[in-house]
C-alpha positions as a Python dict, from the first residue, in 0.01 Angstrom:
ca = {
    (1, 'M'): (0, 0, 0),
    (2, 'S'): (244, -271, -101),
    (3, 'D'): (167, -640, -96),
    (4, 'E'): (275, -836, 206),
    (5, 'D'): (628, -975, 186),
    (6, 'P'): (597, -1354, 146),
    (7, 'D'): (897, -1413, 376),
    (8, 'T'): (774, -1546, 711),
    (9, 'S'): (1040, -1340, 888),
    (10, 'S'): (910, -1008, 753),
    (11, 'R'): (548, -1045, 658),
    (12, 'D'): (387, -700, 661),
    (13, 'V'): (88, -662, 889),
    (14, 'S'): (90, -288, 936),
    (15, 'D'): (-120, -134, 662),
    (16, 'V'): (-477, -7, 645),
    (17, 'S'): (-611, 72, 304),
    (18, 'S'): (-902, 96, 65),
    (19, 'I'): (-925, -150, -222),
    (20, 'D'): (-1126, -136, -541),
    (21, 'G'): (-1348, 137, -400),
    (22, 'G'): (-1488, -121, -161),
    (23, 'G'): (-1432, 71, 160),
    (24, 'E'): (-1174, 44, 432),
    (25, 'E'): (-964, -270, 457),
    (26, 'L'): (-835, -339, 806),
    (27, 'R'): (-507, -528, 838),
    (28, 'S'): (-361, -415, 1167),
    (29, 'Y'): (-464, -276, 1501),
    (30, 'D'): (-341, 81, 1548),
    (31, 'P'): (-345, 191, 1915),
    (32, 'E'): (-333, 554, 1804),
    (33, 'A'): (-649, 530, 1590),
    (34, 'A'): (-1005, 592, 1702),
    (35, 'H'): (-1192, 270, 1774),
    (36, 'S'): (-1550, 157, 1821),
    (37, 'F'): (-1475, 30, 2172),
    (38, 'P'): (-1288, 152, 2483),
    (39, 'D'): (-923, 95, 2389),
    (40, 'G'): (-716, 237, 2676),
    (41, 'R'): (-690, -88, 2867),
    (42, 'V'): (-598, -310, 2572),
    (43, 'N'): (-338, -56, 2459),
    (44, 'E'): (-170, -74, 2801),
    (45, 'V'): (-177, -455, 2795),
    (46, 'L'): (-34, -470, 2443),
    (47, 'E'): (250, -239, 2544),
    (48, 'F'): (327, -469, 2837),
    (49, 'V'): (324, -776, 2612),
    (50, 'R'): (554, -616, 2355),
    (51, 'N'): (816, -548, 2624),
    (52, 'D'): (791, -882, 2806),
    (53, 'E'): (1104, -1091, 2752),
    (54, 'E'): (949, -1424, 2855),
    (55, 'I'): (658, -1390, 2611),
    (56, 'T'): (900, -1293, 2335),
    (57, 'V'): (1108, -1608, 2391),
    (58, 'Y'): (799, -1830, 2395),
    (59, 'L'): (678, -1688, 2063),
    (60, 'E'): (1014, -1766, 1906),
    (61, 'A'): (1054, -2109, 2064),
    (62, 'Q'): (704, -2226, 1972),
    (63, 'N'): (794, -2226, 1603),
    (64, 'V'): (1057, -2502, 1626),
    (65, 'N'): (825, -2803, 1648),
    (66, 'P'): (577, -2706, 1374),
    (67, 'V'): (821, -2558, 1120),
    (68, 'A'): (1169, -2701, 1177),
    (69, 'R'): (1061, -3049, 1287),
    (70, 'K'): (730, -3110, 1110),
    (71, 'Q'): (767, -2880, 805),
    (72, 'Y'): (437, -2721, 889),
    (73, 'N'): (330, -2359, 844),
    (74, 'D'): (459, -2069, 1054),
    (75, 'H'): (335, -2065, 1414),
    (76, 'G'): (587, -1822, 1557),
    (77, 'T'): (616, -1451, 1626),
    (78, 'K'): (484, -1336, 1288),
    (79, 'H'): (186, -1572, 1300),
    (80, 'I'): (93, -1440, 1643),
    (81, 'E'): (128, -1081, 1527),
    (82, 'I'): (-99, -1144, 1229),
    (83, 'V'): (-359, -1342, 1425),
    (84, 'R'): (-373, -1075, 1695),
    (85, 'N'): (-412, -803, 1433),
    (86, 'R'): (-679, -997, 1245),
    (87, 'A'): (-863, -1069, 1570),
    (88, 'L'): (-866, -706, 1682),
    (89, 'C'): (-962, -587, 1333),
    (90, 'L'): (-1246, -840, 1317),
    (91, 'Y'): (-1354, -726, 1664),
    (92, 'E'): (-1343, -363, 1549),
    (93, 'L'): (-1560, -432, 1244),
    (94, 'L'): (-1812, -630, 1448),
    (95, 'K'): (-1831, -353, 1707),
    (96, 'R'): (-1897, -102, 1428),
    (97, 'G'): (-2192, -322, 1337),
    (98, 'E'): (-2306, -302, 1701),
    (99, 'V'): (-2260, -674, 1758),
    (100, 'E'): (-2283, -760, 2128),
    (101, 'F'): (-2005, -959, 2294),
    (102, 'N'): (-2075, -1176, 2595),
    (103, 'G'): (-1753, -1309, 2748),
    (104, 'A'): (-1659, -1014, 2964),
    (105, 'R'): (-2024, -918, 3019),
    (106, 'D'): (-2122, -1261, 3151),
    (107, 'Q'): (-1845, -1232, 3409),
    (108, 'G'): (-1948, -884, 3521),
    (109, 'L'): (-1638, -732, 3360),
    (110, 'D'): (-1617, -412, 3158),
    (111, 'E'): (-1663, -363, 2785),
    (112, 'A'): (-1298, -254, 2782),
    (113, 'D'): (-1204, -608, 2885),
    (114, 'E'): (-1342, -766, 2567),
    (115, 'A'): (-1045, -649, 2360),
    (116, 'V'): (-802, -756, 2634),
    (117, 'I'): (-946, -1109, 2632),
    (118, 'I'): (-911, -1126, 2255),
    (119, 'A'): (-560, -976, 2245),
    (120, 'L'): (-414, -1199, 2518),
    (121, 'A'): (-580, -1516, 2387),
    (122, 'A'): (-449, -1441, 2038),
    (123, 'T'): (-101, -1379, 2179),
    (124, 'L'): (-80, -1699, 2384),
    (125, 'H'): (-298, -1944, 2191),
    (126, 'D'): (-10, -2138, 2030),
    (127, 'I'): (257, -2150, 2302),
    (128, 'G'): (176, -2518, 2359),
    (129, 'H'): (376, -2586, 2044),
    (130, 'V'): (690, -2576, 2260),
    (131, 'V'): (569, -2914, 2392),
    (132, 'H'): (430, -3063, 2069),
    (133, 'R'): (238, -2965, 1759),
    (134, 'D'): (-16, -3241, 1821),
    (135, 'D'): (-283, -3140, 2074),
    (136, 'H'): (-102, -2810, 2126),
    (137, 'P'): (-409, -2617, 2257),
    (138, 'Y'): (-417, -2841, 2563),
    (139, 'Y'): (-48, -2779, 2630),
    (140, 'S'): (-106, -2406, 2582),
    (141, 'I'): (-345, -2393, 2879),
    (142, 'P'): (-101, -2449, 3169),
    (143, 'L'): (174, -2244, 3005),
    (144, 'A'): (-61, -1954, 2931),
    (145, 'A'): (-212, -1978, 3280),
    (146, 'D'): (128, -1913, 3440),
    (147, 'L'): (194, -1615, 3214),
    (148, 'L'): (-154, -1474, 3271),
    (149, 'D'): (-106, -1476, 3648),
    (150, 'R'): (185, -1238, 3602),
    (151, 'I'): (34, -1026, 3323),
    (152, 'L'): (-310, -976, 3474),
    (153, 'S'): (-173, -888, 3817),
    (154, 'E'): (-39, -569, 3659),
    (155, 'F'): (-388, -451, 3560),
    (156, 'Y'): (-662, -622, 3768),
    (157, 'D'): (-762, -701, 4124),
    (158, 'L'): (-798, -1061, 4240),
    (159, 'E'): (-1160, -1118, 4136),
    (160, 'A'): (-1116, -960, 3794),
    (161, 'R'): (-795, -1157, 3740),
    (162, 'V'): (-971, -1488, 3801),
    (163, 'R'): (-1256, -1401, 3567),
    (164, 'M'): (-1030, -1263, 3294),
    (165, 'K'): (-802, -1565, 3317),
    (166, 'G'): (-1093, -1803, 3269),
    (167, 'E'): (-1222, -1615, 2964),
    (168, 'I'): (-880, -1598, 2801),
    (169, 'L'): (-812, -1968, 2860),
    (170, 'H'): (-1157, -2049, 2720),
    (171, 'A'): (-1067, -1866, 2398),
    (172, 'I'): (-731, -2046, 2380),
    (173, 'I'): (-872, -2397, 2424),
    (174, 'C'): (-1144, -2335, 2164),
    (175, 'H'): (-915, -2212, 1888),
    (176, 'H'): (-825, -2556, 1750),
    (177, 'T'): (-1022, -2824, 1932),
    (178, 'E'): (-1364, -2988, 1930),
    (179, 'E'): (-1475, -2758, 2213),
    (180, 'D'): (-1712, -2498, 2071),
    (181, 'P'): (-1660, -2133, 2170),
    (182, 'L'): (-1920, -2019, 2422),
    (183, 'T'): (-1833, -1652, 2385),
    (184, 'M'): (-1804, -1411, 2096),
    (185, 'E'): (-1453, -1323, 2207),
    (186, 'A'): (-1348, -1688, 2174),
    (187, 'G'): (-1518, -1709, 1835),
    (188, 'V'): (-1319, -1412, 1709),
    (189, 'V'): (-989, -1571, 1815),
    (190, 'R'): (-1085, -1903, 1656),
    (191, 'V'): (-1170, -1743, 1321),
    (192, 'A'): (-873, -1505, 1326),
    (193, 'D'): (-636, -1799, 1365),
    (194, 'A'): (-755, -1937, 1031),
    (195, 'L'): (-730, -1598, 861),
    (196, 'D'): (-350, -1613, 863),
    (197, 'M'): (-339, -1814, 543),
    (198, 'E'): (-147, -1598, 298),
    (199, 'R'): (143, -1751, 106),
    (200, 'G'): (419, -1597, 321),
    (201, 'R'): (316, -1824, 606),
    (202, 'S'): (436, -2136, 425),
    (203, 'R'): (751, -2003, 258),
    (204, 'V'): (1005, -2171, 488),
    (205, 'P'): (858, -2525, 490),
    (206, 'Y'): (788, -2499, 114),
    (207, 'E'): (1146, -2401, 32),
    (208, 'E'): (1277, -2679, 256),
    (209, 'G'): (1077, -2937, 64),
    (210, 'G'): (752, -2952, 258),
    (211, 'R'): (471, -3040, 20),
    (212, 'G'): (187, -3120, 258),
    (213, 'I'): (-157, -2990, 167),
    (214, 'N'): (-141, -2712, 427),
    (215, 'T'): (187, -2582, 285),
    (216, 'V'): (89, -2611, -82),
    (217, 'S'): (-255, -2460, -30),
    (218, 'S'): (-110, -2167, 166),
    (219, 'Q'): (115, -2094, -131),
    (220, 'A'): (-200, -2043, -339),
    (221, 'I'): (-348, -1770, -113),
    (222, 'E'): (-236, -1429, -232),
    (223, 'R'): (-427, -1200, 3),
    (224, 'V'): (-692, -1196, 275),
    (225, 'R'): (-900, -881, 323),
    (226, 'L'): (-1134, -780, 607),
    (227, 'R'): (-1385, -509, 526),
    (228, 'E'): (-1710, -363, 648),
    (229, 'H'): (-2015, -512, 480),
    (230, 'A'): (-2390, -468, 510),
    (231, 'G'): (-2527, -429, 862),
    (232, 'E'): (-2349, -649, 1117),
    (233, 'T'): (-2171, -858, 855),
    (234, 'V'): (-1796, -852, 791),
    (235, 'L'): (-1668, -935, 443),
    (236, 'V'): (-1374, -1175, 430),
    (237, 'E'): (-1233, -1163, 78),
    (238, 'I'): (-970, -1420, -18),
    (239, 'E'): (-765, -1391, -335),
    (240, 'M'): (-624, -1720, -469),
    (241, 'T'): (-379, -1787, -750),
    (242, 'N'): (-489, -2145, -812),
    (243, 'A'): (-744, -2402, -699),
    (244, 'A'): (-518, -2544, -427),
    (245, 'G'): (-627, -2251, -213),
    (246, 'V'): (-973, -2404, -186),
    (247, 'F'): (-836, -2638, 82),
    (248, 'Q'): (-751, -2341, 304),
    (249, 'V'): (-1097, -2194, 255),
    (250, 'D'): (-1329, -2493, 247),
    (251, 'N'): (-1148, -2720, 492),
    (252, 'L'): (-956, -2503, 736),
    (253, 'L'): (-1139, -2170, 748),
    (254, 'K'): (-1483, -2326, 716),
    (255, 'A'): (-1404, -2563, 1003),
    (256, 'K'): (-1303, -2270, 1226),
    (257, 'V'): (-1610, -2064, 1134),
    (258, 'T'): (-1849, -2355, 1196),
    (259, 'D'): (-1990, -2334, 1550),
    (260, 'S'): (-1775, -2027, 1621),
    (261, 'G'): (-2082, -1814, 1692),
    (262, 'L'): (-1982, -1586, 1405),
    (263, 'E'): (-2133, -1786, 1118),
    (264, 'H'): (-2414, -1538, 1054),
    (265, 'L'): (-2180, -1239, 1083),
    (266, 'L'): (-1928, -1329, 813),
    (267, 'R'): (-1956, -1327, 436),
    (268, 'I'): (-1660, -1523, 300),
    (269, 'V'): (-1578, -1497, -69),
    (270, 'A'): (-1275, -1660, -234),
    (271, 'I'): (-1180, -1559, -587),
    (272, 'N'): (-928, -1724, -820),
    (273, 'A'): (-743, -1420, -953),
    (274, 'H'): (-539, -1624, -1203),
    (275, 'S'): (-678, -1585, -1554),
    (276, 'D'): (-688, -1929, -1716),
    (277, 'E'): (-964, -2071, -1934),
    (278, 'N'): (-892, -2415, -1787),
    (279, 'Q'): (-906, -2309, -1421),
    (280, 'I'): (-1111, -2540, -1200),
    (281, 'V'): (-1238, -2279, -956),
    (282, 'E'): (-1327, -1916, -1028),
    (283, 'R'): (-1517, -1824, -713),
    (284, 'I'): (-1654, -1989, -402),
    (285, 'E'): (-1861, -1839, -125),
    (286, 'L'): (-1927, -1981, 221),
}
């Protein structure tokens, strides 16, 4: 398996591999693979999303404000692809650990709808950036609501559409606001959003002169790995090249994990892989 290309236009999110004898590393959701949950429905929805022209344009357009105008990290098509993959991989690992999800269940929906909630929320969570970077989750809600009316009508009856729409919007609003996730599905989307932190995400703003802490710290993150761990726990292993990466881990990821509902289910370890006797940070664990 090759390392991910640092270019934001071609960051690789398609490989599944084993590292250091530590078991399977999940990096992408493969609809053809066997999963620990009913996957037929989410596979149909993902196929619909991939072929939807309006969604495709939104995912491209939403990158203009954060990257071109504010020199912030990638929030476009590649970011969405990575977040959706990380979310579905995190969901897969938690389901292997027999973790119970409550969003779909509380609404009387099927287990198969859990992955649909996660996939659609991950896909649409950032479209509010077409309005503004600031407070974008609140702008995402009305835009996503319109798209969801059309998407969900292809797969659900009226009652299920209303309930699914509410759960998906809940996950979207909770991904980057003070509102705490009330469902495990929303918690997965919130955490997955922060797991797109590898250096490729900040290549464009960095090369164009952006030197904000988010851009510089992203440059220090070499790789993020999701693996099975003991019992219900998922191991999140982060490889840094210098201490600047601590900001991504301790400020951004930690903030997303806090009150996500997943705190007790994640073991997060960040390692400074750069060999230097003067290095400030060798290893941190949340």
